[in-house]
Structure formats: C-alpha cells, structure tokens
C-alpha positions as CSV (number, residue, x, y, z in Angstrom):
1,X,0.1,0.0,0.0
2,X,1.1,3.5,-0.5
3,X,0.7,6.5,1.6
4,X,-2.9,7.3,0.2
5,X,-4.0,3.9,1.2
6,X,-3.8,2.5,-2.6
7,X,-3.1,-1.1,-3.2
8,X,-0.7,-1.6,-6.2
9,X,-3.5,-2.6,-8.3
10,X,-5.2,0.7,-7.9
11,X,-2.1,2.7,-8.6
12,X,-1.6,0.6,-11.8
13,X,-4.9,1.4,-13.1
14,X,-5.5,5.1,-12.1
15,X,-4.6,6.0,-15.5
16,X,-7.7,4.2,-16.9
17,X,-10.2,6.7,-14.9
18,X,-7.9,9.6,-16.0
19,X,-8.2,8.4,-19.6
20,X,-11.7,8.0,-19.9
21,X,-12.3,11.5,-18.1
22,X,-9.9,13.0,-20.7
23,X,-11.9,11.3,-23.6
24,X,-15.3,12.6,-22.1
25,X,-13.6,16.3,-21.9
26,X,-11.8,16.4,-25.1
27,X,-14.0,14.3,-27.4
28,X,-17.3,13.2,-26.2
29,X,-18.8,16.5,-24.6
30,X,-17.7,18.7,-27.5
31,X,-19.1,16.1,-30.0
32,X,-22.5,15.9,-28.3
33,X,-22.7,19.6,-28.0
34,X,-22.0,19.8,-31.9
35,X,-24.6,17.2,-32.6
36,X,-27.2,18.8,-30.6
37,X,-26.7,22.3,-32.5
38,X,-26.8,20.6,-35.6
39,X,-29.9,18.5,-34.6
40,X,-31.6,21.8,-33.8
41,X,-30.7,23.2,-37.2
42,X,-32.0,20.1,-39.3
43,X,-35.1,19.7,-37.5
44,X,-36.7,22.4,-39.6
45,X,-34.7,21.6,-42.6
46,X,-35.2,17.8,-42.4
47,X,-31.6,16.9,-44.0
48,X,-29.2,15.4,-41.8
49,X,-25.5,16.6,-42.7
50,X,-22.9,14.3,-43.5
51,X,-20.9,16.0,-40.6
52,X,-23.2,14.6,-38.0
53,X,-23.0,10.9,-38.9
54,X,-19.4,11.3,-38.8
55,X,-19.4,12.7,-35.1
56,X,-22.1,10.0,-34.4
57,X,-19.4,7.5,-35.3
58,X,-16.6,9.3,-33.3
59,X,-19.0,9.2,-30.5
60,X,-19.9,5.8,-30.5
61,X,-16.2,4.3,-30.7
62,X,-14.7,7.0,-28.2
63,X,-17.9,6.5,-26.2
64,X,-17.2,2.7,-26.0
65,X,-13.6,3.4,-25.2
66,X,-14.5,5.6,-22.5
67,X,-17.0,3.1,-20.7
68,X,-14.8,0.0,-21.1
69,X,-11.9,1.7,-19.2
70,X,-13.6,1.9,-15.9
71,X,-15.2,-1.5,-16.3
72,X,-11.6,-3.1,-16.3
73,X,-10.7,-1.2,-13.4
74,X,-13.9,-2.6,-11.7
75,X,-12.6,-6.1,-12.8
76,X,-9.2,-5.6,-11.2
77,X,-11.2,-4.0,-7.8
78,X,-13.0,-7.5,-7.6
79,X,-10.6,-10.1,-8.7
80,X,-7.4,-8.1,-7.4
81,X,-4.8,-10.1,-9.5
82,X,-1.3,-10.2,-8.2
C-alpha cells in the first residue's frame, strides 16, 4: 500500500480513470454539443448533414472506449490479481 492507502493494482489502473475523463472532456462532450446544435438546425430543414453522422461514429467509438476503461478497473477491484 502507498501512503494514500491504495493497493498496487489501484496505482497501476488509475490512468484508466484519467483516460476515460480525458476522452469525455476532449472528445465526447464537444461532439455531443455539436450534434445537438446540428439537430436543432436540421429539425426544420429535414436534411441531416454528413458531419453529423461522422460525429455520431466518433461518439460511438470514443464512448465505447470511455465506458470500457472503468469496467476494466472494476474487474481489477473485484478480482485483485497479483
């Protein structure tokens, strides 16, 4: 254990929480805001721009990664491999 009371497994996997947060702050939230603005614009027009679908793919990929990272930490919290 270190002075913060974290075991070695927790020290090794803290970066996964940090990476997940960075993905949310840098990629997912801005993409979601852009998509929301686009959706408001094409609500009246009816045509969905290609950029919207590109952001949707980016959101799906980055969102999956951002969700998987904490689940791997959960795995290590439960099973605590040496």
